[in-house]
C-alpha positions in Angstrom: 70.3 4.8 56.7 69.2 8.1 55.2 68.0 10.7 57.7 64.8 11.8 56.3 63.4 15.2 57.4 59.7 15.9 57.7 57.9 19.1 56.6 54.3 19.9 57.7 52.3 21.9 55.2 49.1 23.4 56.7 46.0 24.2 54.5 44.0 27.4 54.5 40.5 28.6 53.5 38.8 26.3 51.1 39.9 23.0 52.8 36.9 23.1 55.2 34.1 20.5 55.2 31.4 19.6 57.7 32.7 17.0 60.2 36.4 17.6 59.6 38.8 16.1 62.2 35.9 14.3 64.0 37.8 11.1 63.6 40.8 12.7 65.3 38.5 14.0 68.1 37.2 10.5 68.6 40.6 8.8 68.8 42.8 11.3 70.6 42.3 12.7 74.1 44.8 15.5 73.2 42.4 16.7 70.5 39.4 16.5 72.8 41.2 18.7 75.3 42.2 21.2 72.6 38.5 21.5 71.5 37.6 22.1 75.2 40.3 24.7 75.5 39.3 26.4 72.3 35.6 26.5 73.2 36.4 28.0 76.6 38.9 30.4 75.3 36.7 31.6 72.4 33.4 31.5 74.2 31.7 29.3 71.6 31.0 25.6 71.0 33.7 24.6 68.5 32.7 21.0 68.4 29.2 22.1 67.2 30.7 24.3 64.6 33.1 21.8 63.1 31.0 18.6 63.5 27.4 20.0 63.1 27.8 23.2 61.1 26.5 23.2 57.6 28.7 23.7 54.5 27.3 27.2 54.1 28.1 28.1 57.8 31.6 26.9 57.3 32.0 29.1 54.2 31.5 32.2 56.2 34.9 33.6 56.7 34.3 34.4 60.4 33.7 30.6 60.9 36.0 29.2 58.2 39.2 30.7 59.6 38.9 29.5 63.1 37.5 26.1 62.1 40.3 25.3 59.6 42.9 26.5 62.1 41.4 24.4 64.9 41.4 21.4 62.5 45.1 22.1 61.7 46.0 22.3 65.4 44.1 19.1 66.1 46.0 17.1 63.5 49.2 18.6 64.9 48.3 17.4 68.4 47.6 14.0 67.0 50.9 13.8 65.2 52.7 14.9 68.4 50.9 12.2 70.3 52.4 9.7 67.9 55.8 11.3 68.5 55.9 12.7 64.9 57.4 16.1 64.8 58.3 18.4 61.9 61.7 19.7 60.9 60.1 22.6 59.2 56.6 24.0 58.7 54.8 26.1 56.1 51.2 27.1 55.4 48.9 28.2 52.6 47.8 31.7 53.5 45.7 31.1 56.6 47.7 28.0 57.2 50.8 30.0 58.1 49.4 30.7 61.5 49.2 27.0 62.3 52.8 26.7 61.0 53.8 29.4 63.4 52.3 27.3 66.2 54.2 24.2 65.1 57.4 26.3 65.0 56.9 27.5 68.5 56.6 31.1 67.5 52.9 31.4 68.6 50.9 29.6 71.2 47.7 27.9 70.4 45.9 30.7 72.1 47.8 33.3 70.1 46.9 31.6 66.9 43.2 31.2 67.7 43.0 34.9 68.8 44.6 36.1 65.6 42.6 34.0 63.1 39.3 35.0 64.8 40.3 38.7 64.5 41.5 38.0 60.9 38.1 36.5 60.0 36.3 39.5 61.6 38.4 42.0 59.7 38.0 40.2 56.4 34.3 40.0 56.8 33.9 43.6 57.8 36.3 44.7 55.0 34.2 42.7 52.5 31.0 44.3 53.8 32.4 47.8 53.5 33.8 47.1 50.0 30.5 45.8 48.8 28.7 48.8 50.3 31.2 51.3 48.6 31.8 49.6 45.3 29.3 46.8 44.7 30.4 43.2 44.2 34.0 42.4 44.8 36.2 39.4 43.8 39.5 38.0 42.9 41.1 36.3 40.0 44.1 33.9 39.7 46.1 34.9 36.6 48.0 31.9 35.2 51.2 32.2 33.2 52.5 35.6 34.2 54.8 36.9 37.0 53.9 39.6 39.5 55.5 42.5 37.8 54.0 41.7 34.4 50.5 41.5 36.0 51.1 44.9 37.7 52.1 46.4 34.4 49.1 45.1 32.5 46.8 46.5 35.3 48.5 49.9 35.1 48.3 50.1 31.3 44.7 49.0 31.3 43.8 52.1 33.4 41.2 50.2 35.5 40.5 51.5 39.0 40.2 49.4 42.2 41.9 46.3 40.9 45.3 45.3 42.4 47.9 42.6 42.1 47.4 41.1 45.5 49.2 37.8 46.0 52.5 36.7 44.4 51.8 33.0 44.6 54.5 31.8 42.1 56.4 33.0 39.0 53.4 31.8 37.0 50.4 32.5 39.2 49.3 35.9 40.6 46.1 36.7 42.3 44.4 40.0 41.6 41.6 41.5 43.7 39.2 44.3 43.4 35.7 45.2 42.2 33.8 42.6 40.1 33.3 45.3 37.6 37.0 45.9 37.3 38.0 42.3 37.3 35.3 41.3 34.8 36.0 43.3 31.6 39.6 44.3 32.3 42.3 44.1 31.3 41.4 44.0 27.6 41.2 40.6 25.8 44.6 39.3 24.9 46.5 41.2 27.6 47.1 38.0 29.7 49.7 35.5 28.6 47.5 32.7 29.9 44.2 32.1 31.6 42.4 33.8 34.5 40.0 32.1 36.9 37.7 34.6 38.6 36.0 34.2 42.1 33.6 36.7 43.5 32.7 37.1 47.2 33.1 39.5 50.1 36.1 37.8 51.5 38.1 38.4 48.3 39.1 41.9 49.4 41.4 42.2 52.4 44.3 44.4 51.7 44.6 46.2 55.1 44.3 43.3 57.6 47.9 42.0 57.3 49.5 45.0 58.9 47.1 44.9 61.8 47.8 41.2 62.3 51.5 41.6 62.3 51.2 44.5 64.7 49.4 42.0 67.0 52.2 39.6 66.4 54.9 42.1 67.2 53.2 43.5 70.3 52.4 40.1 71.7 55.3 37.9 70.7 58.4 39.9 69.7 60.1 39.5 73.0 59.9 35.7 73.1 63.3 34.1 73.4 64.6 32.3 70.4 61.8 33.6 68.0 62.9 33.9 64.4 62.4 37.1 62.4 59.3 37.6 60.3 59.7 36.5 56.7 58.0 37.9 53.7 56.5 35.0 51.8 57.3 36.2 48.3 61.0 36.4 48.6 62.0 35.2 52.1 63.6 38.5 53.1 63.0 39.7 56.7 60.5 42.5 56.8 59.0 45.0 59.2 55.4 45.4 60.0 55.1 48.5 57.9 56.5 46.6 54.8 54.0 43.7 55.2 
């Protein structure tokens, strides 16, 4: 018999919808106890947010991040209740915190605390960016690697637009002002398409260092904890590098 290994992949922002994981809450006492713990720990009614919150409420990053994370942890508890465990775990952006919980690097309380703070920082960063620069946004550049995108941005001479996320060899996210992302770089500079999204949560270039300072101060002394890994290349990194 082939020994099949299992990987858990946790989603991030954008996966939310009103009523998510309500079926898990109804069927698993472990999920009900998690909601109670989260509500007590965070000082808010998480069942009301996930099950009764509107689509617009769940789009607000201060709500989205904790709601999606609680949904991830709920599914994880349900899987564990069925004696289903992962051999490895990963996450899309926000989902990496849930993956850390599955790996035993962070506790559920650690994860909830971090994503609440992450949401607050992203919301306040977006508000400040809009106040300073007007509308902000992000764009997914298709068909180019990270270094090529950086070169195009440098040669275009546009200010306040950055190569932000190295998602894959053929997809790079840029972030910055809507004015900068809109007309630049000049037509024909991209070897592919670009999908643009605008909104205040699109700019958050400073919160990663803060979050990993929280991680380091709270969790670095835990026995058996693996080193931090940089998502783009898998090399261990320091807080200052991330």
